[in-house]
N, C-alpha and C positions, 0 to 999 in steps of 0.2 A: 778750268772751268766747263768743259764738254764731257770729261772723265767725272765729274760731279754732278753732270745733271743726269748721267747715265744711273749711275749709284744711285740716285735716286729715284728714278725710275723703276730701276728693279726691287729694290728695298719696298719701291710702293706694290710692286707685283707680287712680292712673297709675302706683302703681309696681308695683301687682300684675298689671297690664295690659303693665307691660315687660318684667314677669320673665317671663308666662307666654310673651312673643313671642320672649325670651331661649330657651326652654327649650322652647319647643313648636317640631317640625322636620317636615318629610317626606322618608323617606331611604330607601336600597333596597339591603336591609344582603347581598342576593345578588352586586349589583353588582359587575364586574370592574375597574372604572375610574371615574375622575369628573371630568368638567372644567367650565369655569363658561363660561356663555353669553356673548358679545359682544353684544347688540343696539344697533344705531346708535339707536336714537330712546325709545326704553325705559328708563327710568331706574332699574331695578333690575336685580339678577343673579340668576341663578340654576342651579341643580344640574343636571345632563346628566349621566344614568346611562348607562355603555355594558355589555351582558350581552353576552360572550360563550359564541352559543348550542355553535358546532361542528357544530352543522344545520342545513339550510333547512328553513322553514319550523316550525321551536321556536320559540315565545314564553313564552322565560323570564322576561323583566322583570315585577319586584314592586317597588309603593310602599305604602313604611309610613309613618303620620300618626301623631304624637304628640301630647300636651298636658298639661298642669297642670291643666286645667280640671277640676272632680270633679264628680257626679251626671250626670244626664240631660243628655245633648248631642243634637246632630245634626251627624253627617260627610256634605257632598255634594261628591261626585268629580267632576270634570267633566274632557269632553278636548275637547282644542282641535282645531278643523277649519278647516284653511286653506285650504280652498272660502268660505268666509262671515268668517272671520278671527277668529272668536268661538269662546269657549268651550259645547261643550252638555253638558247631563246625560248625567252614565254611570253613578251608584253612589249613592245616599244610605240614609244606616241610623242610627237614633238606639240608643246605647247607655251605658250607665254607665258605660264602661270609658274607657282613657284613649287610646287608639287604633285605629286602624282601618285595614286593610289592604287592597290589591289586588294581584291576580295574575294570571298569563297575560296581561299587555298585551301589544297592537298599538305600534309604535312609533310616538310621538307625545307631545305635551305634556299633561301633566296636571294639573287643581289640587283640593285641598282646599278645602271651608268651612269650619270647625266656628263651631260657633252655639250660645250656650248665655244664653240671655234677650237682653241689650242684647250681651252680650260675643262678639264677631266676629274671629274667625284666619282669615286665608287664606295659602296655604302652593301654590309653582309646582313642577313640575321636570319634566324631559324622559327621554325612557328611548327604546332603540334593542338591540333586536336584531341583534347583529352577529356574521351569518356568514361566513366566510370560508371557500372552497373552492378546492382545487387541483388542477391537471391536468397530467401530464408525458407525454413521445414520447421517441421515440429516429429521428430524419431523418439522411441524408444520410452513411450507414455506409460509411465506404471503407477501405483499408488505412490511410490516413495518420492518420484522425480520424474522430469522428462528431460530432453536433450532439443535443444535449442540449436540448427544446423545453419550455416550461412555459408557463400562462395560469392566471390564477386571477378567481375574480368575489366582489365586496362590494358590499355593500348600498350604498347613498348615506345618507349621514346627515347629513339636513335638519333642521332648526328655523327656527322663522318670530319673530321680532318683533314680541311681541302690541300693539304701538302701534300702526304700520303694515302689518303683514304679509308683512314682507319677510324672502325665503327667504336662509338660512343656509347654509353647507357646513363638516361638521366635518373638518377636514384626517387622515387613519389614518396619513398616512405611513408605506406598507409596503412591507416589505423582502422580500427573499427570497434564499435560499441555493441551493444543491446539495450534495449531501453525497455522498460514497461511505464508507461503514460510519461512522465520526464525525469522518471531516474533509470541512471545507466545502474544494469547489474552484472556486466561483465563487459571484458574486452579481449575475450576471443574468440573465434568463428564459431568455434564448437564449445556452446556453454551449459552448462549440467544446471536446472531450477529444480532444489530442491524445496519440500515445503510445497506442492502445488497450489494456486489458489482454485476454489471449489467454484467458482462463476470462470464463463470462456473470456480469456485473455487477450487482448493483443499486444505481441511483443515487434520492436521494429529493431532492424539493422541498419544501422547507418557505416556506412565506410567512405573515409575521408583521406584527401593528401596533402602533404603539405605545402602544395601549392593551392587551397582552398576547394580544390573538387569535390565534389561526395554524392554521393549517391545510397538510397535507401530501400528495402523492402520492408514489407508488414505483414506477419503470417500469426492466426488466430490459434492460440494453445482451446482447443475444446476439453473442458475439463470433466475428468472419470473420477475427480473424487470428492471429496464430503466432508462439511466442517459442522462436528454436532456443536449444539447449545442451546440454551435453555434459559429462561427465567423461571421466578415462583409467584404465587398472588395466592396471599393468606385468606380466606374467607370468614369476613365475621371476625377479624383479628387484628388489630395494629401492628406492622413488624416493627415501631420501633418502641413497642411498650413488650412488656413481660407475656408471653405466649403462655396458654394454659390448653391441655386436651382436655375433650377431643378437641383436635385441630385440622380442618378441610383447610387440604394446599391444591391449587388449580399449578399443573407443570404446563407452561405454554412454551412450545418446542420453537426455538427460532434457527435451528441446524438450516446449514445452506448445501444444496442440493444431493439431499438424501433421497431415498428413494420411498413413497407414504406404503405404511403397512411392513417395514423392515426398520421400524425400531425399536429399540430394546431398551423397556426404564428396570435398573439395579434399585430397587429400596433395600437399605440395607438398615441391620437392625441397632437398636442402642448401645453407641459404641462402651459404655460401661461395664453393659452386660459380656459384650464380646471381649473385654479384657478382663474380667471378672473369670469367665468361661476358660477363657486361654492359659491363666496363671493356674490354675487345677489338672493342666491335661497336657497330654505331650502331642496330643492327636490334631488335626488341623480342625479348629471351628469354623461352623458352617454363619457364613458372617452377614448373609442375604436371608432377607424378612419375605420379599414377594417380586418375582418379574413380569411387569406388564407389558404388553407389546399394543397399548394405542398410540396413536400420533401424537397427541395431548392428554395425557391420563389426570385423572384426580384421585387423590390419598384423603386416608381422613386417618391420624394419626390416635390410636386410643392411650395412649400410656403416654405419659413423661418418659424423657430423655433428650439423648442427642445423637441428631438423625442426618446421617449422609444417602446422596440420591446421585449414580450415574446416566447417563444416556450415553447409547453405542446405538451412531448413524450409520446406515450402508448405503454405497450406488453399488447397482451391478451394472457392469458394461461390459460387448461382448467376450471378452479376456480379463480380466479384474472384476473382482467383487473388493471393494475398498473401501475400509472402516473407518469410522474416529469416533473419540471417548471424550466424551466432557464431563467434568465432576463441578455439584456445585462448588463456587467460590466458598463459600460460608456455611455450616452448619446448621443445620435446624434445632434449636434448643429451646423443648417445651422445660419450662421451669417443672420443680419436684411440688408438688401440690402443701397445701396450708390451709387453716381455718382461723380466723381470725374477728373480732368481736368488740365492741363499743363499749366505752367502762359507765357512760351516760345515755340515756335520749329521752325527749322530751315532746310526745303526745299531745299536746298544746291545741292543735289545729291550725296552728301561725305557718304553715308550708314547709319547716323545716325542722329535721331532724325529728318527725312524726312517728317517726317506724323503728322499732329495733332492726338493724342490718348486720347480718352476718356476711363477711367477708371471705371469699376460699377462691382455691383455684384448683384445676386438674384433680376433683374429685369424681369417682365414681359415683357414692352415693353418700348422702349424711342425713342425720339426722340430729333435732335439735330440742331440748327441755327445756325448759323454762319453769324456778320453783320459785314460793316464797318465802319468804325468812323464817317459814317452820318447816321446811323442807316438802313441803305440798308440792306438786305440780301442776301446774295452771295454763299453762299451751305445750302445745306439743307440732312439730314440724319436720317432714318426711319427706325427699327426693332419693329416690330410687333407681333414675338415669340422667344425671346431671350431664347436662350439654355445654354448660357455657352461658354465661351471662353478659352478653357483647363488649364493653373493655374493661367494666368497672368489676367483673367476678364477684358480683354482687347479689343477697336477696333477701327481701324485706320477708320475716319471719313470724311480728309480732306487731300488734297496732296497739297495742298497751289495752286491751279489753278483759276481761274473763266473762266468762257469757255474754259477751253483747255490753258488757257495764264496761266502765272505765273501770281500772286497777287503780288503786290506793298509791299515791306518791308514796317511794323506799326504798329498800336496799331490794334487791333480787338478786337469784342465781343462774348462772346458764350451764347447762353441758353439752357443748356439741363433739360429736364422733360420728367418724362413717372410713370410707379406702377410697386412697386414694389413687391415681389413674398409674401412680409407679407402684400401686398392688401393695402399698406402705399402708397400715391403722392409721389415722391421725384424730386428732381429737384437742378439742380447746375446752377450758372451764373457768367462770371466773366469778365476781360481781358485778354488777354495772346499777346502777341510781335511775330512777325513774321520777323524773320530775314534773312539774302541769302547774302551771300558773304563774305564781309566784313561790311556789315550792323551794 
């Protein structure tokens, strides 16, 4: 029975010792990441706690030792000295509490020995204050591109094998990315940006490690380029309807970062004329009708045709003159001239169809003669400078009177002729009926 009692006591002591080792620990509640040591010779492994400090010189690392031992006990903290390859006293305290903490620690290895009578517990850990810093700049700014240059600094994370003092480095796997607004545009420290923006733009270099530590730097690209752009505004004509000549157009300059007074507008000739001339010669054909240098020009197209406009915007800086070109997304199409007349009108004063209206478009001049059934001209209307008639392209040319008196109901004949803005002769003729009252 005596040996059985001794066995039970020894078993209980061993169990409590194991239990204490299972539950006692050294931890770092404020750490950002934890990895394990890979000692080549030392038979055990320890935790490595990484603290992302954000600023150089800040010692954010702290450790906390925990034990299940009750009563008064001693916590002795030691710091590893790579020069001697041994642990040296750092802090010692006696307490009845079950934990002890040390804070504002320098990088390195720490060991705590917890002693209570014959009971001894030993724990180790490594801590690193991991501060990343980043820098960014702009270089080689030209009209075509510029270079974002980044750099970063990161402390070496080096720990040592307690058995042989061998130095081991912890890989951080640092990655970088360049951002414009929230969009990633590259993942290299030196990033070439093509097609530079026409506005001053901020770029952010973000540097981050596998431990969640990161740093950033912001740099502003000061634009030396321009982006040409414009829109058109048709005067007195609906862009959703067929256009007629003469057509007056305001060109609204919406270019970015261009220099006032340095815009060049190229107004091209009618596309069909250019094609026709090109087919009949081997020599280059001049396709430019006129070049304007206004910031916002107004141009009147006197003739029908298909037209294109190009804007060249310039930005002059100390070392570069950057140029950008913008073509209209669609041609200005002015429809060919034509003349059209109704085959009936009713000048009875009811407000509907009371006048004989000729419809035409893109005419330079026009003459309209009206004849009775015996071939006598009874009315004449003429215009030698037709400038368009709102959106309807029409003109009232006869009110149904002859010499101030109502014309007799019946059949009449009209002849309309003139020259169109396409420089083509145009004509129309035919019979029409004049009705009045119940005729």
